[in-house]
N, C-alpha and C positions, 0 to 999 in steps of 0.2 A: 438484724432481725429478718430483713428481706433474704439474706443468704441462706438462713435456716428453712425458710419457706420454699426458696427456689430449690434446694437440693432435697427437700421433703417431696415436693412435686416430681422432681426428676426421678426419684426412687419409685414413687408411686406409679407414674406412667410407664417406666421401664418394666416394672412387675406386670401391669395390666397388659402391656404390649406382648410380653412373653407368654402370658397365660391365655390371652384370647386371640392373639394374631401371630403367634410363633415368630415374634419379632427377632431379628438378627441384624448384624452390622457387618460390613466388609470394608477394608481398607482404612481402618482406624490408625494404621502405623503412618499414614500419609499426613495426619492431622498434627500441626506443630504443638508442642507442649507449652509454649508461651508466644508472647507477641501478638500484635494486631493482624488479623487475617479475615478476608471476606470469604464467606461461604455461600455459594450460589446453588440453588436447587430448583428442580421442577416442582410444580404446584398443581395437585389434582384433587386436594381434599382438605377440610378443616383438621383433619388428623395429622396432616404434614407437620404442623407446628410443634405439638407436643412430642410427636415421634421422632422428629429430626432433633429436637432439643435434647431428648434422653439418649440419642446416639452419640452426642458429643460430651466428652468427659471434661469439659471446661465450661465455665459459666459463660454464656453467650447473651447478646441482645438481638432482637428481631426487628426489622423494618416491615411493617404490615400496614394494610389499608386502614385509614383513619375511621371509616365507618363500621369496621368489624365489630367493635364493642361500643355502641352508643351510649350505654349507661354510664353516666359520669363517675359513680363510685367504682364500678368495675374497671373503667378505663384507668382511673387513678392508681388502683391496686396493680394492674398489669404493667402500667408503666414504671412502677417501683420495681417490679420483677424483671424488667428489661424489654418491654414493648415500646417501640417508637412508632407512634401514629404517622402514617404517610399519606398525604393527599395525592391520589394517583392520576388525577386529570392534568396535572402539570408537573414541572420539575420542582419538587418541594425542597427548596434550598435550606429551609429551617430544619427539616427532619433529617436531610443528608448531613447538615452541619453537626447535629447531635451524634450521627452515626460516625462521622469523622472524629469527633472528640473521643469516642470510646476506642476507636481504632488506634488513635495516637496514644492512648492510655494503656494499650496492649490487650484490649477486650475484642474477642471475635465478634464480627457483625454478620448475620444471617440475612440474606435477601433472596426473594423469588423473582428472578429477573423478567419473568412472563407478566408480572403485575397482577394476576388474577388466575383463578383455577381454571383448568382445561374443562371444556364441556363435553368433549368427544373422546377423551382419552389420548389425544395427540399433543405433543409439545408445541408451544406457541414461540414466536420470536421474541427475543430478549429486547426489552425497552431500553431507551437511552439512559435511564437512571443508573443502572449497574456500570455503564460506560463512565459516567461522571463520577461515580464513587470510586471507581478504579483509578481514573486519572488524578483525582484530587488527592487521593490517600497514598498512591504508589505502593499499594499493598499487593501481596499475592492473593490469588483467588483459588480456593479449594472447591472443585466442581463436586456436587453431590447428587445422587439419583435415588429417589424415593420410589420404591416399587410396591404396588399392591393396594395403596390407599385409595386409588380410582375404583378399585373393585369393592373395597370396604364401605366407602362413603362418598359417592360421586355427588355432583350438584343435583339438588332436588330430592336426594334420597331422604326418606323420613327417619330410618334408623340404620345403624352400622350392620354390615354382614361379616360374618367370620372368614377371613381369608388371610393367608401368609403376608406379612409386610417385612420389608428389608430396607435398610439405608446403606448405600455404598458410597464411598469417598474415593476420589481419584487424586492424581499427583497435582501439586500445586502448580499454577499458571503464573507466569511473570508476563506482564504486558509493558512493552517499551513505551516510552513517552510519545504521545500522538503528535505527529508534526504536520497533520492536515490543517488547511486553513479553516474549513467548516467544522467546528467543534461538534455539532450535532451529528454530523456524518460520522465522525470519528467515535462518538459515544455509541451510535448504532452498530458500527462495525464491531466494537468491543461486545456488545449485547449478543450479536449473531455468533461471534466466536465462543463466548461463554456457553451458550446454549448448545453448540456443537460438541464442546467438551462434556457438558452434562449428558447429552445423549451417548457419547462414546462410553462413559462410565456405566451407563445402563445397558450397553450392548446394543444399541439402536442405531440404525443408520441415520446420519444427519439429515438425509433427504427424506425420511419417512417420519421420524420422531413420534412413534406410536407407543404410548405408555399404558394401554389398555391390557397388554398381555400380562400373564402371571409373573 
């Protein structure tokens, strides 16, 4: 039943995206047709989740902030549809453990390495969580860049504005097993590298990381 609801919502958001935001995708050929893979994307708006989801022609699960949906009934429904609530103030091994199980089962897992939405339209540093997930799963990472959602619905906006939105995927990234003694440092290095790749997919200089442009 959850599959029917998932794909029904997928079609709905895809249609709404095209009608209101001229939604388009690029680089879909880089997305593997099967197997576990980590999708790492920038995060500028609440719209990133449904629009990124309907850009991927496979069922995926999302790692997202646990406080995002505080209503218990809504939280339960969304978890059935593929939301993994993540405590962001620390390394949430329980949530990452669920994500690892999905990856081992061949399900793509989406993560926003910055951990929270940007407030000024610039990309933020990737947090260590993405590094932990990459190290433990040994899965490839697909960098994704979401353009336009900061213009449509930035933080503290009361209603969305009409503006073109697109999702672009880059070539998969393989990370060699980390041999550094300090694991946290290794996770941080992966986080920085992933966000640099996300910036490159969006045509942004890694030194600037500005996503407020059209």
